[in-house]
N, C-alpha and C positions, 0 to 999 in steps of 0.2 A: 558484067556481074549482075546476077539476079538479086532482087531485094526480098528479104523475108517480109511477108505480109502479116502485120499484127493488127489489121483492121477487122478481122473476123473470119478469114478463110481457115478451114480446118487444117490440122496437122495429122499426118500418118507416119508412124515410125516402123520401118522394117528392121526387126531385131530389137523391139522395145524393151526387152528384159535385160539388156546389157547395162553395166553399171553407169556408163556415161550417158547412154541414150535415155535410160529410165529417169534419171535426175532431171533432164530437160523436159521430158514428157510430164513429170510430176508438177514442175513449176508452171507450165502452160495450162495443164488441167486445173490447177488451183486458181489460175487467172481467169478461169471460166471459158477457155478456148475449147472447141470440140476437138478431142484427142483420141486417136485410135492407134492400134499398132498390132504387130504380129511377133510371135516368138514360137520356137519349136517346142517349148515345154513351159508349163505353168510353174510359178515360183512364188515365193513370199513377195518379191518385188512386183510381179505382175498383179498379184492380188491387192497390194497396196495401191497400185494405179487404178484398178477397177474400183477401189473404195473411194477414189476422188473423181470418178466419173468417166475414166478412159474405157473405151471399148477394146477388148483384147480378142485377137484371133490366135488360136493355139496351132497354127499352121502358117506356112508362107506359100501362098499361091496367088495366081492372077485374080481369081474371083473375089478376093478380099476387097479390092478397089471398087467392085460393083455395088458394094454396100452404100457408097456415098450417093448413088443415083436413086436409091429408093428410101433412104432413111428420112424421116420427118424431123427437121431440125427445130427445136423449140426456141432457142435464143443464141445469140452470138456473143463474141467477146466484149468485155467492158473496156479493153485497152484501146484508146484512140478513137473509137467510133461506137458509142453506146447506141443501142437500138435493137430491133428484132427483125427476124425473117418473117415476111408476110405470106409468102407462098413458095411452094417448091414444085418445079416441073419435072417431068420424067427425063428431061435432058440433063438434069443436074444444074439447071440455072434457077435462081430464086430472085425475089425482089427484097431488097434490104432497105429499111427506113431508119434514118438517124435524125429525123426532124428537119432535114433539108431535102425532102422529096424521096422518091423511090429509086433505087439504084440496082442494076443487075449484079448479082454475085455468083461466081462460079463455085459450086460446091465440091468440084474435084479438089482433093486435098493437096497441100504442100507435103511432099514425100521427103522424109528424113532417113538418111542411111549413115552407117558408120563405115570405116575402112574394110570391115569384115565382109560387107556385102559386095559381091562382084557382079559383073554384067550378065552372068548366066542365071542369076536369081530370077525365078518366074514372076515374082511380084514386082521386082525392079523393072523387068522388061515390060510388064503391063503398064506400069506408071509412065514409062517412056512412050508407049503406044498411045496412051490416052492424052498425052501432053501435059501431065502433071508437072509443076515446078519441082525439081529435085535438088535437095540440099544435103551436104555433108553435115553431120552433127555439129561440127565446129563452126559452121556458118550460123546456126541457130544460136549457139553460145556467144559468138561474136556480136550478133544483133542484140542479145539481151545485155551484154556488157556495155554496148554503145548507148543503150537506153538508160543506163544507170551510172552511179558512181562506182565504177568497176574496180575490183581489187583482184588481180590475177596472180595466182601462185604457180610459178613454173620451176623446173629443176629436174634433173635426172632422178633424184631420190628425195623422198620426204614431202612430196607435194600433198598427199592426202592428209597426213598428220598436220602439216603446217596450215593448210587451208581449213582444216577442221578447227584448229586452235584459234585461228583468226576469226572464223565465223562464230565460235563459242564466245570468244572474247567480246565481240561486237554485240552479241546477243545479251550477255550478262552485263555489258556496259550500257544497255538501254537504247542501242541504236538500231534494233529490229531489222537485221539484214536478210536479204534473200541469200541462200547458200547453196552452192552446187559443187559437190565433191565427188571423188572417185572411190568412196568407200562408204559403208553404212555407219552412222554414228548414233548411239543410243540417245543422246541429248536432244536430237530432233527426230528420232525414230526412223532413220532412213539416210539416203544419200542426198537429200535436198529438203529445203524449207522455203516457203514464200513469206517474206517479210513485207512490211508496209512502208518502209523507208526507202530512200534512193540507193542505199548501199547494197552491192552485190558482191559476195565473195565467191570466187570460182577457181577450181583447179584447171590450169590450162596446160595442154599436152604437147610436147615436142616430137612424140614418137613417129608421127607421119608428116611432119613438117607444118601442120596446121597452126602451130604457135604464132606464126607470122600474121595471122588474120586478126589478132586481138589487139585492141587499143585501150587498155585500162588506165584509169587515173593513177593507180598505184600498181606497180609490177614488183613481184618478189622472185628472186632466183636463188634457190637453195644450194645449187651445185651444177656442174656441167661435166658429164662423162659420155662416152659412147656406149649406149645401151641397146640400140636397135640396128645391128648391122644389116638387117633385112631392108633398111630404108637408107641408111647412110654408109658411105664408103670410108669415112675418116672422121676423127674428132674435129678436124677443121670445119667440116661441113656442119656439124652440130653446133659449134661455136658461132658460125655465121647466122644460123637460125636465131640464136639468142641475142646476137647483136641487132638483128632486125627487130626482135621483140623489144629490146631496150629503146630503140628509136621510136617505138610506138607508145611508150609509157611517159606520162607526165613526170612521175617520180619513180625511180628504180631503187629498190632495197635489195641488197645482195650480201651473200656470205663471203667475208674476206678470207675464210679458211680454205676456200677452193682455189687451187693454183690457176685453173683455167679462167675463173671469174676474175682474178686479179689481173691476169694478162690480157683478157679479151674484152672486159666490160669496164665501164666507167660509171658506176652507180653513185647517186647523190647521197645515199645513206648506206652504211655498212654495218655488219655485226660480226661478232667473232667470240669463240670460246677459248681462243689461244691468246695469252697475254702479249706475245711478240707482235701481234697484228694491231696496228693503231686504228682500230675500228671505232665508229661512232658509239655503238652499243656493245658492251663487253659483259660476259659472264665470267666471274672470277671466283676462286676458291670453291670449285665444284665438289661437293661432298656427297658420296653415295649414301642413300637412306634405304631402309627396307622397302619403302614405297616409292622409290624413284631417286631423285637427287635434289639437293639444296644448293643454291648458288647466289653469290652476290651479283647484282646488276648495276652496271655503271653506264651513264649516258654522258658522252663527251667529257669524260673525266670527273663527272659528278656522281657520287653514290646515290642511287635511287632506293635501295633496300634489298631484301632477300626474296628469292623466288623459289617456291617448291614446285618441281615438275614431277608429276606422279606417273610419268611414262619412263620406262627403263632406258638407260644408255645416254652417253654424252651426246649422241646425235640428236636425241630429243630435247636436250637442253638448248642446242642450237636452233632447232625448229621453234621452240618456245621464245627464244631471243628474237627471231624474226617477227613473231606476233607482238612482242613488246615494242618493236620498232614501228609497226603499223599502228598499234594503239596510241602510242605517244604522238605520231604524226596527226592522228585524228583528234588529239586533244584529251585523251582519257588520262585520269589520274593513275599513278603507278600503283596505288593500293587497290584500285578496281581491277587493273590488269593482273596483278599478282594473285588476287583472289580467284579470278576466272581461270587462270592457268592451273592453279592448284586443284580446281574442281573439274578440269577436263579429263575424262577417263579414256580418251583415244577412240580410234576407229576400229571396226571389226577387221580381223585379219592382220592387225598390226600388234604383235605380241599379245594376242587375245587369249586369255585363259579359257579353255574349253571344258576343263574338268579335272578331278582328282580321283585316283582309284588305287588302292593298295600301296599308298605311299608314293605314287607316281603322279606328277603334275603334267598336264597336256596343254601345249601352246600351239596356236595357229598363227603363222606369220607369212606375209606375202613376198618375203625376200626372194628375189630371183636373179640378182646381179651379184658378181663377186664382192663388190663394195657393201652391198646391203647385207650379204651373209656375214662379212667381217664385223659390221656394226651390230647386227642382231646377236651374233654369237658372243661378242665382247660384253654386251649387256647381260647375257645369260651367265657368262663366266663371272661377272661381278657379283651376281646373286649367290653363286657357289662360294666366292671368297668371303662373303658376309655370313656364310653358314647356314643359308636358307635351304640349300640343296647339296647333294653329294656329287652328282655328275651331270654333265650336259650331254645329251643325246641329240644329235642332229639327223633328222630324216628329211632328205632332200630329193625333190623331183625336178630335174632340169627342165627349163622352159624354152622351147624352140631349138631346132637344129642349128639355125644360123648363130644364135647367141652361144650355144655350147661350143660350137666349132671355133668361133672367133675368140672366145675367152677361155679356152681349155686350160692354158697355163695358170690364168688367174683363179679359176675355179679350183684347180688342183691344190692351191695353197691357201684357200679361203676358210678351211675348217680347223684352224689351229687351236681355237677355244673350245672345241668339242672333244669330249673324252671318247666318244664313239660316233662313227658316221655310217648311216645306212642310206644307200642310194638306190633309186628306182630308174626305170628306163625314162627316156625323154618324152615330155608332153609336146607334141608336134605343133599345136595351135594351127593346124591346117597347112603347115609348110611342107615342101618337098625336102629331100635329104641328099643333095648332090655330092656331099663329102663323105657319106655313109658313116656319120658320127653316131655314136650309141652311148647308152648309159654304161655299158660294160667298158668302153674306151675311157669314159670319164672316171669310173671307179678305179681303173688301173692307174690313171694319172694321179688321183687323190692318194692312192696307196704309196706312191713315191714320197709323199710328204707326211703321211699319217699312219700310225701303226695299227689302227683298228677300224677297218672299213669293211662293210658288208654290202654286197650287191644283190638286190632282189627286184628283178624287172617287173614282176607281176604284182599289181596292187592287191589282188584277191588273196595272195599268199602273205602279204605283209603282216596281218594280225598274228598269225601263228609264229612268224619269225620274232616279232617283237615281244610276244608273250614269253618266249624263252630267253630274251635278252634283257629286258627292263628289270630294274631292281627298285626297292623302296629308296626314296631320296633322289631319284632321277627327275630331272627337268628335261622333258622330251619336246623338241621343237619340230613341227611339221612345216617345212619351208618350201615355198615355190608358188608360182602364179597360175598353176594348172588345177587339177582336180584332186591333188593328194589329200587335201583337207577333208574330202568326203570319206576318207578311210578312218578318220579319228573315232567316230562312234564304234566302228567294228573293232578297232584296236583296244579301245577302253572296255568293250564287252569281253574281249578275249582275255584281258588282264584282270577281270573281276573275280 
C-alpha cells in the first residue's frame, strides 16, 4: 500500500471539480499544500478552489503534469514538516529545509483520481509514465481520517444530510471541526471547511467498495440497501462492506429502523423514529410543522427535550437523531444540540427550493433510488396535507441504465405520493446499456401504477411541456442525480 505524503509533496486531482474530489482539494489547499487539478469545465466549485490557491486546468491532457517541472514553488505544507523549498531544478527535484538539514524533494505530484477516471485518460496515462504516486480519492480521505478524530457517516441514503447536520452541530457546539461532505452547504459556503480542532466529519461512500478503507473513531450507518448494481451483485455483498466498516470503527452508531442494519450489524449505539424499536435514542410524537417537524427526543428511556427539524420528512428526523447520538457521545448538552439542529438549513439539492413563479414552487432534489423517491415525495405530500400546496408534481430523470433496469419494479411504484409524474430519458453517467432499458420503458411501468404519467425524453422540450401542465399551487420536484436540475431556470422562465 502506498502512503499518502503529508510532508510537503504536491497534490494533483484529475477531475477536481467533482463534489467528492473538490472537497478534499479544498481542505488540502487550506492546509497550505500545493494543490492543482483539471476539469473539463469551469464551475463555481473550481472558482472556489482557485480562491484558496489551487491551480486549475480547464482540460485533461498529459501536458498538465509538465507544469510541476517548471513552476517555482514558494513554500511547502505546514503539516508535519514546516520549512521551505530552497531551490528547484529542471528535473523536478528540489531541496527542502526543515531545520534538520537539506533534503531532496520530488516535485512530481501525488495524483488523485475518482472512480470516474479510467486508464484511457491521457492525464492518468502521463502520471503513470512519469512515475507519480497515484491514489483514489478515498485513499486521501482515509489518510485524513486517520490523522484526526474521525467521524464517518455511511449509509445508502441520507449521508450528505446527516454528515452536514453533524458537522454543523459540532461547529455550533464550539468544536471547530473539519468537514468533508458530498453536497454544498451554505453554513460553510461549500462542500468542505477546515477546522482547527482534531475533529473531522466526513461522508464515506459504499458505492465502489472504498468504505472499507476508513477507520473512524465514530462511524454512523443510516441504512443499508442495494443502490449500485453496477458494482454489487447482491444486497449480501453490500452488507458485507458495511460489516467490514463496522469492524474498523471504535464506536458504531446505526439506525434500528433499517431491517438490514438490525440483521447484519451490531452497533454500540442505536437510534429510531419507531416506538417499537428499543433504541438508545428515540424520536417520539413526531408532529409535522410548516417548517419541518417537531419531535420528543429520548435517551435510554430518559426524556431530553423537544427537537425542531427544519428539513421536511420523517427521514430527516431520523438523520437528525443520528446527529443527536453523536453530539451526546461527544459530551454536548442537549440544548446546544437542539438549537444547532433547528438552525441547520440543509445541503443543496436536498429538497432545495429554487424559486417561485406564478404560484408554482420549484424544488431540486438529488433523489435517484426508489427508497429516496418514496421518502422525498412523502415529505412533499405532507406539505399538501398541511394546506401549503395543491398538488405534488414529480419530474424524474432516471440515473444509470443499471439502476433503472435492476429496480424497474420498485421505480414503477415509487410515485404514489405524486399527483402528476413527468419522466425523461435515462441519464447514462457513462454506462453502456446491455439490457436496452429506456425512459419509455420506465414510463410504461409507472403508468401501470399511476394514472397521470407524461414521458418527455428531450430535456430541451421540457419547459414547453411543463408550461402547459403546471398550475398555481403546484409543488414541483425535479428529482435525480443527473443534469435535470439544469432545466429548472428554463422551466421557470417558460412559466413566467
